[in-house]
N, C-alpha and C positions, 0 to 999 in steps of 0.2 A: 675854718682855720686849724692848723696843727696845734694840739694841746701840749706836745712836747717835741723837742728837736729830734728828728730822725738821724740815725747814724750816717745817712747819706747826705745830710744837710749841706756839709761843706763842699760837696761836688757841684752844687747848683747855686751857691752864693757867689756873685762876681768878686766880692771883696776878698775871697780866699786867694785870689791871684796875687795879693800882696805878699803871700808867703814865698813867692818866687824870688823876692829880693835876696833871700838866703842863697839862691843858686845863680846869682850874678845876672839876673834879668833886670834891665834898667827900669827905674821908676817911671820914666816917661812912657816906655812901652807898655808897662802894666796899666798905667792910667788910661792909655788909649784903648786897651782891651776891655777895661772895666766900663769905660764910657760907651762902648758898643755892646755891652751886656754879654760878653763872653763869660763862660764858666769853665771850671776844670773838666766837667763832663764832655764839653765840646771837643777837647783835645784827646780824651780817652777813647771816644767812639768815632772821632773824625767826622763831625757833623757836616751837613750840607753848607751850613753857615761858615764853618771853618774852611771847607774846600774852596769856597769863593774868595775868602781872604788870603788863602795860601798863594793865590796867583800874584798878589801884591807884596806879601810879607813872608815869603817862603822860608828864609833863614830863621826869622823870629819864631815862626810856627814850629819849625823842626827843633829849634833849641828848647822850646817849652816841652815838646813831646819827649825829648831825650831825658829831661830831668824829672819828669813825672813819676817814674818808678820810685824815686826817693821821697816823694811827697804822699804820705798816707795819712790816715785819720789821726794817728798818735802824734805824728810830727806837727800836723795842723793844730791840734789842741795845745801843744806846748810852745809853738812858735811865737816869739815876740816880734818877728818881722811883719806880722799882719797889723801891728800898730801903725805901720806906714799908711794904712787906709784912713787913719784919723789925722794924718798930717805930721806925725812925730818924725823928727829929723833922724837921719841915718846915724848921726853922732850919738844921740841918746839910745837908739836901738842897739848900737854897737856896745855902749856902756853896759846894757843888760846882758848882751851875749858874752862879753868878756868876763862877767862875774857870775855866769851860769844861773841867771835869774830867768825863770820860765814865765810864760803868760799866765798860767794858772795860779802862780804864787802871788801875782799882783793884786788879786781880789782882797786878800787879808793883810797885805804888806803895809806896815807903818813906816814913817820916816826913820825911826830909830833902827828898825830891822834893816832897812835899806842902807842906812849909814854904816852899819856893821858889815853888811855884805860887800860894799865897795871900798872897804879899807879905811873907814872912819874919815872919809873926805867930805868936805862941806859941799854937797850938791843938792841943796834943798830946792832950788829953782828947777833943776832938771827933774827931781822927783815929782814936783807938782805938775810939770808938763807931761810926765809919763802917766800919772794917775788920771789926768784929764783925758789923755789919749785912750787910756784903758776904758774909761766910762763911755767915751764916744764909740769905741769899737764894739762894746757890749750891745749898744743899740744897733749898730750896723750889722752885726752878725746874728741878731735876733729878728732881722727883717723876715717877713713872711715870703718865702720863695717856693711855697708848696705848688703854685701853678707851674713853675718851671720844671720841678721834679715830676709832678703828675703828667705834664704834657710829654716829657721825655719818655717815661715808662709806658704811658698809654699809646704813644705813637709806635714805640718799639713792639708792643704787644699786637696792636692792630696791623702792623706791617706783616706779621706772620699769620694773620687770619686766612684760612682757606676760603675759597669761593663759597658763597651762600651759607657761611657759618655766622650765625647771628649771636650777638652778645647784648646783655642788658646792663643797666647801671649797677645793679646789685652784683652781677658777675665781675664787673670791672672794679668794684670796691674790694672784692676778694683778691683780685689780681694785684692791686696796689698794696693791699695789706701784706701780701706775701713778698712783694718786691722790696718795699721800704721798711719792712719789719715793724709795722705799727698795728695796733688793734684795729679791727674793722670799724668800730664805733668812732674812732678818731680820724677816719678818712673823710675829707671834705667833699661831700656830694656835689655842691654847686660847681666846684672846679672840674669835676668829671663832666657834668652837664654842659659847661661852657666849651670844653674840648670837643664833645660830640657835636654840639651845635655848629661850631666853627668848621670842623672837618666835613660835616654834611653840606654846609654852604659851599665849601671848596670843591665839592663833588668827589672827595676822597672816600667818604662813607655814604652808604644809603640807609634809609630807615624803612622798616616794614612794621605796621601795627601788629601787636601781639607777639612779634618775634624779636624785634630789637634792631641793632645796628650791624651792618656787614661792610667789609671792605669792597669797594667798587672795582670791578675788573672790566676790561674791554670784552665785549661779546663777539661771537663769530659773526653775527649779523652786522654789527657795526664795522668790524674789520673788513668784511667783504664789500661793504658799501663804500669803503675808502679807496683811494688810488694807490697802487704800489706796483713796482716792477714785476713783470712776468705774471700779472694777474690773470691774463687770459689762459695761460698754460695751467695754472692752479685750478681754475674753474673747470677746464676741460678734463683734467685728471679727476676732479671731484665727481664729475658726471660719468666717470667710468671709462673714459677713453684710455687706450694703452699708450705707452711711450712711443711705440712704433707708429701707431695711427696718427698721433700728433706730429711726429717727425716727418712722416710722408706728406702730410697736408701742408707743412711749412717748408718742405724741401731741405730739411736738415736731418742729421743722423739721430738714431734713437738715443745714443750716448749723450748727444748735445742737449736733448730735451731732459734727460735724467739729471744732467748738471744744473740746468736752469731750475728744475723742480727742487733739487737739493738746496740750492741757494735761497729760494724763496721760503722754503720750510725752515731753514736755519735762522731766518730773520723774523719769524713769527713773533709777535709780542705775547705777553702773558695773557692768554685768552681764557675767559672764565670757564667755558664748557670743557676745554681740553684739560685743564687742571682738575676740574670737578669730577670728570668721568674717567680719568686716567686709570685709576686702580680697578674700577669696574670693567673697563674695556680690556685691560691687560689680563684680568683674571678669568673672564668668561668668553666663550666663542659667540659673539654677537654677529652671526653671519647673515642676518636678515635686517636690512635697514628699516623696514616697516615695523618689525617687532620692537627694535630699539626705540624708534621714534614714538611708537604708541605707548610703550612702558614709561618713558621719561617725558613724554609730551614735548619733544624737541623737533626742530625742523630737520628735514633730510640732510641739509647742508652740514649740520653739526655732526651727524653720523659719518658723512663723506670725509670731512676734514679729520675726524678721529681715525678713520681707516687709513688715511695717508700718513698720519704722524705717529700712530701707536700700533704695535703689533697685537692682534687679537689673541686672547687666551685659547686654550684647548678644552677647558672644562665646559660642559653643557650648561646653558643658562638655567635649566631646571634645578641644578644644584645651588643656584643663587638663592632659591627659596629657603628661608630659615637662616640664611647667612647674611644677606643684605637687608637693610632696612627698607622694606617695601610696604606700601599701603595694600589694603584688601583689593582695591581696584587694579593695582599693578600686578599683584599675584594672579588675579583672574585672567588678565590679558596673557600672561606667560603660560598659564595652565591651558587656556583655550587654544593657544598657538600649537602646543604639543599634544593636544587631545588628552589631557591628564586632569586629575583632581587630587585634592589633599584628603586622605581618608581619616577615619575617626582616631587613628593613632598619630596623626599629624605627619604622615609619610606620603610622599608623592607617588601616585599610582596611575598607570595607564588604563584608559577605558578598554583597551584591547584584552585585558585580563578580566574575564567575566566573573570568575570566582571571587576575586578581591572586591569587585564592584558589588556583587551580591552580599558579601560580608559587611561592606560599608553601609549598604542600605539596611541590612538587618540590625546593625548597631543602632541606627536612628529610628527604624520603623518596627523592630521586632524585639524590644526589651521585654515585652509580655508576649505570650503565645499568639501566633497568627496561623491561619489556615493557608493552603496554597492559593485559594481564590482571593483572600484578603491581601496577601502579599503582592500578588500579580496586579491587582487593581491599583494599589497605592504606588508600587514601584513603576509601573508603566505610565501612570499619571505624572510622576516625577520626571521620567525620561522625556515625555512629551513637552512638559512645561519648560524644561531646560534645553530643549531642542538638541538632544543628544542623538548619536548615531542609532538609526532604527535597528541595527543588528543587536543592540543591547536589550531589546524588548523581550520580556519573559513569557514563556508558555507553561502550561501544566506539566508538560514532559520535561522541559529544561529545569524548572524549579525542583521537581521531584529528584532528579539526578544530582543537581548541584548541592541541594540541601544535605543529601546523604554523604557526599564526598567532602563537604566543608568540615573543617576541624573547629569552626567557630559558630556552630549552632547545635541545638540538641532537640530531638523529637520529644513531643509531649503527648498527652492523651488525645485520642481522636485524630491522630495523624497530623496534629499541629506541630509547630516548631518555634523556637525562640532563640535569640542571640545568646550564645554561651561559649566563651573562649576556652576550649579544652587545653590549649597550649600553655596556659598560665596556671594550670593546677599544680600545686606544690607536690614534688616527688614523694614526700612523706605521706601525703593523702592517697596517692596512687598505691603506695605500699599497704596502707590500711585497707583499701578497697580489695586488693588481692588477697589479703589475709582473711577477709570475710567469706571468701569462696572456699576456704578450707573446711569443706562440709562432707558428711557421709554421702554415698551415692543416693541419688533421689532426684525428684523433680520439684522445684521450688518456685514460689511466687516471689518476685522481687520486693513485694510489700513487706515480707518478713525482714529482709535486710534494712529496708527503709525505716520501718517502725522501731527496730531494735537498736538503731544507731542515729538517734535524733541529732546529737551534737555534731557528728561528722557530716550529716546531711545539710545542716544549717551552715556549717563551715564551707561546704562545697557549693552552697546555693542551689541545691537540688530540691525541687518542690514536690515530686511524686515518684512512685515506684516506676512509672513509665519513663521519666527522665533518667532515673538511675539505670534502668535497663538499657536505654540508648547510650548512656555514658560508658557502660561496660562494653557494649557491642562495638562502639566506635573506637575505644582507646585501650581496652585491656584484654589480653589474651592469656588464658590459663588452660594448660593441658587437661583435657577431659571434661571441660566445661563448655556447654553449647547454649548459646542464647537463642532460644526458640521464639515463638510468637509472643510479643509484648503482653504482659510483663513477666513471662515465665522463663526459666532456664533449667537445664538439666546437668547433673554432675555424674559422669561415668555410667549413664544408663539412658534408656528411652522411656517415654511415658508409659508405653504398654507394659514393658518389663517391670517398671516401678510399681504400677498399680497391681499387677498380678502377684508380685512379691509381697506386697502389703496384704493382699487377700490371704495368702498362705500364712503370713505372720500373725494376723489378727483374728482370722475367722475361728469360730463363728462370732460375728459382731453385727449389731443393727446398722442400718444405713446411716441413721442420725449419729450414732457413736463413731462410725468410720469417718464421716465427713468432718465431725468435730476434731477427731484425732489428726487427720491430715491437715486441717487448717492450723491447728495449734503447733504442729511440728514442722510443717513445710510451707505454710502460708497460702496454700491453694484455696481459692474461693469455693464455698460450699455450693452455691447455686449452679455455677458452670460445671462443677464436678458431678453434681447430682444428675444433670442432663446427660453428661458423658456416660455415667454408669448405666442408665436406663436405655441409652442408645446402642452402646457397644459391648456391654458386659452383662447382659441379661442371664447368661448361662451360670453366673456366679451368684445370682440373686434369687432367694427363695423366701417368700412371705416376709418381705422387708428386712431380710437378713442376708449378709454375705456369708456364703458357705462354700467350702471346698472339700474335695476328696483328698485327704492326706495320704501320703505314701505310707505303706506299712513299714513299721520299724520293729526289728527283732529285739529280743531281750539281750542278746549278745551285743547288739549295737548300742542299746541303752547303757549297758555295763561299760562298754568301751568309752563312750562319750563321758560318762560319769567319772571315769578314771582320769580323763583329760582335763576336767574342770578343776583348776587349782585356786582360782581367785573368786572373789565375791561379785565382781562386776566385769563385764566385757561390753564393748560396743558390738552391735549386730555384725559389723564387718569383721571385727576381730574373731568372733565366734565362727563365722563362716570360713575364714582363713584357717583357723585351728582345726575344725572338723573335716574340712574338705581334703586334708592331707591323708585322712584315714578311711573316710566313708564316701562312697560315690553317691551323688545326689543328696549330699548332706543338707544343703539349704532347704530343699523341698521336704526333707524328712524331719528336720529338727528346729528350723527357725519358725516356730509357731508355738502358741501358748499350750496347745494340747500336749506336745512332746516335752516342752521345757518344764511344765508343771511336774511331770514325772521325775525330773532331775532336780527338783527343789529350786527352780529358777522361774522368773517371770519376764515377759517383754515389758519394758518401761520406756516407751518412746524409742530413741535410738540406742538404748542400752538393754542388755540382758542382765538382770539383777537377782542375786540370791534372795529367797523369800524371807530370810532373817531380817531384811530391811523393808520397811513399809514404803520407802521412796528413795529415789536416787539422791535427792537433797540430803536425806538422813544419812545415807552412806558417806557422802563427802564430808558432812559435818563431823561425823565420828572419826573419819580418817584424819581430818585436819587437827582435831583435838587429841588424837591418840598419844602423841609424845609432847615433850616440853617445847620442842622446836619443829616447825614445819617448813619444808622447802618445796616450792612450786617448781616441778621439773618441766612444766609447759608441754607435757605430752598431750596427745589428742584428747584424752579424758579431761585434762585441766583447761581446755579451751572451750568446753561446752557451757551452755547457759546454766545447767544444773550445778556444776562446780562453782562457777563465778557467782551465782546467787548464794550458795552456801557460804563462800568466803566473804562475800559482801555483808551478809547478815551477822557473821561472827565478828567482823571488824567493827561494824556499827554498834554492836553490843559490848565492845571492848573485851570479848573473850579471847581474841588474838590481836596483837599489835605488830605492824610491819617494822622491822629494824634495818632492813636492807632490801634491795631489789629481789623479789621472790622469796624472801626469808621472813618468817613470822615467829614471834614468841607467843606461847599460849598464856592465858591468865594464870594457870597453875604455876608456871615458871616465874612469872612476875611476882606472885604472892610469896613464893619461896625466897625471892630476892628482897622481900619487904615492901613491894609496891602493890598497894591494894587498888581494886577497881574504883573505890570511892576517891582515892587520890587522883586517878586519871580523869575522873569526871570533874573534880574540882579544878584541875589544870585546864581542861578544855573550856570550862565555863569562864575562868579568869581571862583566858586568851580572847574569847569572843567578846567579853565585856570591855576589854582594853581597846579592842579595835573600834575606831570611831569614824571610819570612812566606808563607803559602799563596797569597795573591793579591797582585799588585803591578802597578804601572804605571811608565812612564818618569818621570812627575811624582813619584811616591813615591820612586823611587831618587834623584832630584835633591834632594828635600826632606830625605832622609836623609844627604846628603853624598857621593853617588857621583860620582867624577870619572875621566876617562880622556883620554889625550892625543889620541885621534882627534877628540874634541869641539872641539879647537882649529881644525879646518877650518871651523867656523862654519856648518854646515848647519842647516836648520830642524829643529825637534823631531821632525817626522814621519820624517826620515831615520834618526835614531838609534833611534826606536821601532820602525821597520820592520826594522832590522838585528837587534834583539833578537827580534822576531817570527819570524825565520828559524831560530832555534835549534831543533834537532830534538827536544829534550826538553820543549818548552813547548807548552801548549795556550793558545789565545787567544780573546778575545771582543771584538768591535769595537762600540764605542758611538759616539755622535754626534761626540765630539771626542777620544777617546783609545782605546787598546787595553788591555785588562786581560789579564794573563798569570797562568798557574799552572804550577807544576812537577809537579803531581800527574798521574800517568800514568793518567788516566781518559778516559772519553768526553768529547765536547764539553760545556762547562759553560755556565750561563746566569747572567744578572744575579741571579737568585734565590739561587744558591749564594753569591755574593759578599755580598749583603745579609745572609743568614743567618750567614755567617762574621763580618761586622762586628758583628752583634747579639750573638753569643756572646762575641766578643773584648771588646766594650764592657761587657758585663754587663747583662743585660736588667732592666727595660725601658729603652728608649732613646727620648728625645724625637725625634719625627719630623724636626723642623727640625735638631736636632743631627746626626742620621744623614745627612741630605742635605748639610749643610755639611761634615761630615767627608769624605764621598765626594768633594766638589768640592775642598776645600782641601788635603787630604792626598794624594788620588789623582788629581785632575783629572777625575774621572768626573762630567761635567756632564750629568745626566739630568733632564728635566722632572719636576716634582712629580707630575703625573698619571701619568707612566710608572712612577715608583717605587711609587706607590700601587697601580697596576694589578698590578705584579709581586707586591706583598705580598698583595693580596686574592686572587690566584690561586695561593696557596701555603698551607702549613700555618701560616705566621706569622699574627699577629693584630694589627690596628690598632684602637686605642680612640680614636674621634673625640672623646669627651668630654674626655680628658686629653692627647690628641695624642701618644700613646706607642705604640711597637711592641713586641710580645712574641713569643717564639719559637713560641707556640701559643695557641689560645683557652683551653686548659686552664691554661696558665701564667698567663694574665690572671686567670682566676677564682681560682686559688690565691692570687695576690697580693692580690686584692680581699678575699677571705674572711679571709685571715690578718690583714689590717689591721683588719677589723671585729671579729675575735676578740680 
């Protein structure tokens, strides 16, 4: 039952019709309408019941319809004419009207008030009859009419239901709640159940277990089983006969058959399948009746009638995948029909493209390295089991070629390969890889770059120097760099020239010292180089030493070169360029320790250094500390490991502090400004102690309220961030605009670990935009969307494009989806 009166209550209570007395509708007519249980809503919507009565009482019905615009809820609430429902005479009703007494006033009205309102006339008997009528009306207008109201709205809603659209009792409660503006909890469920039971018995609705109730429509099968005019012509047209063929057989014109067909089609009832498939048929080109019938499990007659009544769309049915709601079985039927499949990126692909099929198989079969033989065995088994075209079968030759051409796999050690999508590498990472090749001429082993750039390798998901070599060879082209046999590459030289140049630079030197030097500076393996030396370069080896015959150098040449040397340090290449302008065969004569020692210089790896310095690191350390301010000009010298190591050590010991990109204050300058090293140490200790989460940034500390007196000096944020970075117990990760710290004593970490931690802390799943906003607003980690996406896609985390959420794993995503379905 209704707990309170709905604002639509008056539309469904028959006694509301007594309000029509105000509009000169006779009482006898009103009484007849009430007796037959008409309500105001019948007149508003012109119900079936009203249409039937209209044949007998047309003028009365029209008169009521005409005055209805003046009868709204406000008029109803105030109208004293409805007292006629309780038998109050028209005289007493008019008495109330003449003195502007409303229905609502009667509840609290006493005779004294009434007496004053009517001009102090003695009408006590009339007042008593009015009050009795009011009490009776209150009972009449509180009658439960919810079933009338429910039935009207439920029928109105069900009339609009599309074929095969099922609704439940709970859904209908929501509908009624919205229609009559009552809380869902106050909707009478038994009334809904009675309506559904009645309409199902009347064959107006059908019921399906686990689905609910649906409006019943006439089916194509039932229609074709019935008798109707020109049925034979419709059947023949459905079977594919042309208008001309039918006309010829019946001895009439083609136009006459067209007219008959048009007439029968115009008289088609509302058929379930035609309504249900209309949008699908109009949108896509279903030019194959077997395909349509198989996908939707419908009879051929349904397709034939659709073809006659609806114009097919132009869009390929393949494009329906992902747009229409189709089961896996339906998708499979369409894919098989077009000889296609859905690849690992959920894109429709043709089996005719062997490259994309190879990449699809590699995604599923080659996440870890496989050999040619292993891939061929598994791939060809898959092709046989799924009865695919034999032309897809892989051979040794085809796999070798296709693997090298594919941008979505990478070669590994021992000629293996694994799935690796190079097209999704962040452009910034490619830029970093190119910068790593800014090297002096020489032959290098890729292991040098691999070992010296651990964080970048982890970010790129590169597992070995062999994979790195293949990535360079496949995707990066740098002038002067040649990627030779894995995992070696050369920079502006050949291996023969490179080794001979080193002989002249370093001789005399023992084989062991030479091998160690080359491995330390170029990464080349000692065992393979040892074999090469004794196979191809025996003329340079004497008693386990590399010896050369140096070119003779005159004293005049020594004097000339000495006058040219103005600096304490040169790269070998800089020295060669400088001397070659003045002396022929300068490299052969001077780029060796024998000649350089006479000039007070020594060969130190890739540098030529004045003997006043014990090491290149010492030189760079003194250079950085020479003045109160140091600016890194990023010349070739300042990109070497020697310089970077010296700067790193000075920053870690707080002998210099970064104040801007490439600008450093020395400790001497800070002390002159009154900032001692002890204060810097105290500041970084306080910051680390304040941080109470695994990963943090300077921005996070400030957002959490961290304060320290040293910040009163007013340096830029980078200054304080860099002091924190120097703490010996911290690991750090540099991003475009900030540094991320962790107190966890582990190996270097990556952005992947930070995102995984944020995901766990937030409670998965997390909206991608929420994740990125939190990284930026709380931590100051301003990383481009593509970069974050790349990190997620190259980890065990899973991103769902459809709902824009990130999960800790693909398994977690499926668990969530299936639990919701369950």
